C-alpha positions in Angstrom: 0.2 0.1 0.1 1.3 3.3 -0.9 1.4 6.7 0.8 -1.1 8.0 -1.6 -3.6 5.6 0.1 -2.1 5.5 3.4 -2.4 9.4 4.1 -6.0 9.8 3.2 -6.6 6.8 5.2 -4.8 8.4 8.2 -7.1 11.6 7.5 -10.1 9.6 7.6 -8.9 8.0 10.9 -8.5 11.2 12.3 -12.1 12.2 11.6 -13.3 8.9 13.2 -11.3 9.6 16.2 -12.9 13.2 16.2 -16.2 11.6 15.9 -15.8 9.3 18.8 -14.4 12.1 21.1 -17.4 13.9 20.1 -19.9 11.3 21.1 -18.0 10.3 24.3 -17.7 14.0 25.3 -21.4 14.5 24.8 -22.1 11.6 26.9 -19.7 12.8 29.6 -21.4 16.1 29.9 -25.0 14.4 29.8 -23.5 12.7 33.0 -22.5 15.9 34.3 -18.7 14.9 34.2 -17.5 18.2 33.2 -13.8 17.0 33.4 -14.3 14.1 31.5 -16.2 16.1 28.8 -13.5 19.0 28.8 -10.8 16.3 28.0 -12.6 14.5 25.3 -13.7 17.5 23.6 -10.1 19.0 23.8 -9.3 15.5 22.2 -12.0 16.2 19.5 -10.2 19.8 18.9 -6.8 18.1 18.7 -7.8 15.3 16.2 -9.7 17.8 14.1 -6.5 20.4 14.2 -3.8 17.6 13.1 -6.6 16.3 10.4 -6.6 19.8 8.9 -2.9 20.2 9.0 -2.5 16.7 7.5 -5.3 17.5 4.9 -3.6 20.8 3.7 -0.2 19.1 3.4 -1.9 16.1 1.4 -3.9 18.6 -0.9 -0.5 20.5 -1.3 1.3 17.3 -2.5 -1.3 15.5 -4.3 -3.9 18.2 -5.2 -7.6 17.2 -5.6 -8.8 13.9 -6.7 -11.4 13.2 -9.3 -14.2 10.8 -8.2 -14.4 8.2 -11.6 -17.5 7.3 -13.1 -20.6 9.2 -13.8 -23.2 7.3 -12.3 -25.5 7.6 -9.0 -22.7 6.9 -6.8 -20.8 10.1 -8.2 -23.8 12.2 -7.5 -24.1 11.1 -4.0 -20.3 11.4 -3.5 -20.5 14.9 -4.7 -23.2 15.8 -2.6 -21.9 14.4 0.2 -18.3 16.1 -0.6 -19.8 19.4 -1.2 -22.0 19.3 2.3 -18.9 18.2 3.8 -16.8 20.9 2.5 -19.2 23.9 3.0 -20.1 22.8 6.6 -16.2 22.2 7.5 -15.5 25.9 6.7 -18.3 27.1 8.4 -17.5 24.9 11.5 -14.0 26.4 12.2 -15.0 29.6 13.8 -17.7 27.9 15.5 -15.6 25.4 17.1 -13.1 27.9 18.0 -16.1 30.2 19.6 -17.5 27.4 21.4 -14.0 26.4 22.9 -12.9 30.1 23.8 -16.4 30.3 25.7 -15.8 27.2 27.7 -12.1 28.0 28.6 -13.3 31.4 29.7 -16.1 29.4 31.8 -18.7 31.3 29.9 -20.9 28.1 30.3 -24.5 29.7 29.2 -22.7 31.2 25.9 -21.1 27.8 25.4 -24.2 26.1 25.5 -26.1 28.2 23.3 -23.4 27.8 20.5 -22.8 24.1 21.0 -26.7 23.3 20.2 -25.8 23.7 16.7 -22.0 23.4 16.7 -21.9 20.1 17.9 -24.2 18.5 15.2 -22.5 20.0 12.5 -19.2 19.0 13.8 -20.4 15.2 14.1 -21.8 15.9 10.3 -18.4 16.9 9.0 -16.3 14.2 11.1 -18.8 11.3 9.6 -18.7 12.7 6.3 -15.0 12.8 6.2 -14.8 9.0 6.7 -17.6 8.4 4.2 -15.6 10.6 1.4 -12.7 8.6 2.1 -14.4 5.5 1.8 -16.4 6.6 -1.3 -13.2 7.8 -3.1 -10.6 5.2 -2.1 -12.5 2.0 -1.8 -16.1 2.1 -3.3 -15.1 3.9 -6.6 -12.1 1.7 -7.6 -14.5 -1.4 -6.8 -17.2 0.1 -9.2 -15.3 2.1 -12.0 -11.6 0.3 -11.7 -8.3 2.0 -10.5 -8.2 5.8 -10.9 -5.7 7.6 -13.5 
């Protein structure tokens, strides 16, 4: 297996790690375990930051990757990818604001923003994994290796 596949797989694993931390963080705060919630959400943030740095490096070194074929699977891939990308851009200032409010102990303001930040973050994390699976596993099975 080449770095051209391993690097995107690494990025997908960072998205999956983020998702797991997000769910575990939500479960912790539901139990009113603030310290565990804080640690898990900082874990999600760290996984996201490492992902972003790694993704920028991957994109700078290999560029965009075109989905082969033109069937329904490509349409689903593009809808998933575009929604993922748009929400990922929207997410950055939301996460920073939520994190800043929590670190400043402004928990009421933190709660207000995470009501919509958390579901967006979960969606972006999950669709990051789905995009990887579709582009690097499904597409080659359906359409052969990309050129």
